[in-house]
Each structure stands twice: as C-alpha cells, then as structure tokens.
C-alpha positions, 0 to 999 in steps of 0.5 A: 689651720687658718688662712693666716697660717698658710698665707704670706704678705706679698704686695705691700702698700703701707699696712695693707698687703695682697696675701698669697697661699704657700700651698692652695691645696691646704685651703678649704673652700671657705678659707680660699674664698675669704682670702680671695675676697680680702685681697680684692678689698685690699686692691680696691682700697689701693686703686681708690687712692690713685686719682687716675684709676679712680677716674677710670672706674668711679664705681669702685666705691660700690665693689667689695666682693667679686660678685660686685665686679659686674658693676664695672665695665669690661676692659678691652685690649683696645682700652688698655692699648689706648691708656698704656704708658708711656702716653698715659698713666690711666691705669697706674696705682703708683708712680711707675718709677721702678719696675718691669716694662714689658709689651704684649700684642698677642693675636689682637695686634695691639701693642700694650705696654705694661708697667709692672711694679717690682712688688707685682713682678715678685707676685707673678714669679711666686705664682709661677713657682707655686704652679711648677711645684704642683705641675711637675713632680718630681721637680725639674732640676736642669731646665732649658729656657727656650722662650723668646728673649728681648723686644720687651717680652716678659716670658723669657725673664719670667721663666728664669725668675721662676726657675730661681724660686723652684729652685733649678739649674737654668740654661737660658737658650732662647729660641734662636739656636738650631734644634740640633744645637739644643739637642746637643746641649740637652745631651751634654748637660743631662737637661731634664726639662724644656720650657718653650712654646708648643710649636718649638717644643714639638719640633724639637722632640719630633726632629731630634728624638734620638738625641733629646728623649733619653734625658728629657722627662718633661716639656713645659709649654707657654704662650698658647695651647699645645693642641691635640695635633702637637700632643699626637706628634710628641706622643708618636716619638716620645710617649713617656714625655710629660707634656704640661703647661708651665703656666696659664699666664698673660703679659697683662695679668700674670699667672691665671692658672696652673696644672697639677699632675691630675689634669692636662690639655686645656684645663687649669686650676685657678690661682684664686687668691691672686686673680678673679676669673669671670666667664661672660657672654661674648656678645653681651658681656653678661655673666654666663651660668656656671659650666657654660662657655664664654669669654674669659675676663680676669682681674689680677689682684695687686696694690701696685703697678697697673690696675686691670679690673675685668680685663678681657684677655681674648680667650674662650673658656668654661669654669668648672666647680672645685674637685680634683684628685690633687685635693685642691678646692680651687675652681678649674678653668678649661680653655676653649680657644681664642676669640676670633682672630682677624686679618685685613687683606686689602679691604677684606677682613678675614675672621678665624671664626668664619674660616674654622666654621667653614672648614669644620664642614670638611672635618677640620675641627682643631685650630692647630691643624690649619693655617691660612697664609696670605703671601704678598709679592706686591702688588699681588699675593698667593693664598695657601691653606695648610692642613696637618696630616691629622685632617681627613684625606681627600680635602681638595682645593676645589672642595675648600673653595666651594665651602669658603664661598659661603664666607663672603670676605674670605671668598673675596680674598681667594678670588680677588684680582690681586690673588694669583693662586689659592692652594690647599696643601697637606704639611707637617706642623713644622712647616706652619709659619710662626711668629717671632715668639714661636706662636703658630697663628691660624691666620698669617700674612707675610707682607 
C-alpha cells in the first residue's frame, strides 16, 4: 500500500498539508522517508511565505531535504526566549490570532512562550494518541491524569486531549490531591492507568501499594526520564505494573517519540513523519556519525503556528537504526540525560555535569540518585547532597567534600563564608525536592 493510502492531511495551508500516518508500522522505510521529506518541503514553503520567519532564516530557499537543514543555524533556548510572543513575532508563520498559548522553561530557567495554532495542536494530540496505541496494549480505559495543570502549562491539557482520541475515560486529578486521596479514587473507580511525572507516579505506587496496585495496570510518565532508581522502587512493590513513556515530547516541539511494547527505559521510536531529529556535537554543533551520542536537535514539521527549525531541546541522545520487533521502520532515539544544568549561588555557577563527574568517582552513576540542594536562610545558606539508597554505602560528607575539591565552583559554594553547613544524607526518593510540575532536578535552590 502506498503512502497516500496510509497518510492523512493534518495541518492545512491552502492546498498544502502536513500529512501524518495513521500507523507508522504500515510504512516501508522508503515510503516513510518520502513522507517525511514531503512534509519538510511543505513546511519550508509555508515558512518562506512568512516575512518574519524568512528574515530569521534567509537560507530557507536552499533547504529541500533533511540533509540540507545543516545550512541553517541551530536555534537555542536563548534565541527562542528572545523571539517569543508577545514581545516578538519572529517565529510566527501565521498571525497568532487563535490557538493555544503555553509556556516552557524546563531546566534552562528561560521562560519561552509558545503560540501553537489549533491546527498544530490537533497534530500534537494526534501524535500523542498514535503513540499510546503503540505503547500500551491493551489500551487504557480508565485513566487518572495527574499532570500539573494551569500556569500556561500544556502537559495536563495534552493528556486530556489525547485520552479523548484514544478514547478513554479521563479522571482529571492534577498533582495536588494527596496520595491517599488518589489511591481512594483509583480503588473506587477501578482506574487502570496513571499518567504523571515519574516522581509523582513512583511515590504513589511506593506509598499506596495496597490501595492502588490491585487496579493499576500501567504507569505512563511524562516530563523527564523515569530513571533506574524509580524503576527499581516501583518494581520492588509492583513488579507486574507496566511503566512506559506517555510521550517523549517538549512544550516547544510537541511529540518527538513514542514507545512500543518492545522498548522501554530511555528508548523511543521517532515520529519521523512529524519531526526531523538530528544528533550534533555538543560543542561544535556539527552532525555526529550515526550511533554516536550528542545533543538532540529537533525540527517539528508544521505549516501554522511557530516555525522552529533545528531547535536544541537540551537533551543528549543517540540515534539508532530502524529495526524493532513491533515492525516499525522508524529510527530509534535513546535519551542519555540532560545537557548540563546550572545553578548560580552568589557569583558561583554550579554545573550538574561537573557535580556528576565528581560523584561518579564515588560510584554515583545515575543522575536520578542524587540532588544538590542549596537552602537559603538569608544571608546564609545550607547545602545538602541527597543520595538515594541505591548509591554505594559509606559515602561520607568528608569523602564528597574531598572529591568536590577538584570542582572549583562547587568547592567555593560548599566552603564559602555564607555556607553554614554542608552535609551528605541518604534519603528516599520521596524526600528529594520537586518543582511545581513534579520534576526532580539534580540541582535545587530554595531562596
């Protein structure tokens, strides 16, 4: 069967449309590449019709194939924050008069406001539903949406819209009810699936096992990788529970990847008809050979809303060749963590890369197993390094301080005149600090 048979129009601009597959598994590799290439050409044509976007990327007239995207500069979160609405219309392909307004800051701390057209939003939702059909057979039927609502966040409404397309019975709980209350609702309504951040879901399963597990069949997470530490904590109390990604997605780009029943952890199939994913050298921005790790750069394919060519999303990854037991011929993307997070304490910049490099010498290898906390009681602060029970025993405060002596900025933070105490403490994951959206950062500062 041909691409035309399996693909449907989605984003429409005049007679031009982004066409998405109903089922990527039905596509041969050559048909998939043709569909991807056609969608990129359609996007480029729409972008060139926008004066502001054309000014932003004057080289667009030289791009007709994914391999030619390297002629465009990489778009950074700083670039996007500076050109985002309402202060700028630099990236808008249409007037931005209707659609969904959402905000992303992520670990960069940069507020980026996105104007997604309703057409692009429908594409985002359709990709999410397509991923759920691949990820969670049998399909979820009663689903608690425990993502963070409001504050211009898009995750909660994304989950609701996807559940409508699945279709499933949705329970819009948000992340504010207590674990005991969520467990009560799970028991009362026979909820079979929880959608949440990894930390929220792991805490729910670990603390309310007796009440929730008899009904729960799966935990679908979104917002950050689940990490081996949380997988182990869940498996210890609920070994039959399926733990899988709801979607690998960002606020800026929409869904990038999905998981089938044969892959899990940090690996995803790529929505190749809807995004172009590149892996580039973190320092130079040059493409790396296939199978080599680097920074993940994404071009979401759309003809309305905002044009984001070669957006650097802040993740590390590795692209693997097609080939999966599910039959999909899509490329597979394995996530390898975030590109260095930073924290400013007084004038010193603490880097997660630098912290993890020094902790690795002590046997702490998973970022999900540690959290560096700076707790202010102005004009002074305390520093706590939390380590999960999975880390090697016997790691003392003195041993960590000695190892961090080689990391100049971190050493200055823990030994400076404002620091009244530095401690290393073994704590359960439920005691790690979370953001308002239930993400667990490696670096945390409370002012």
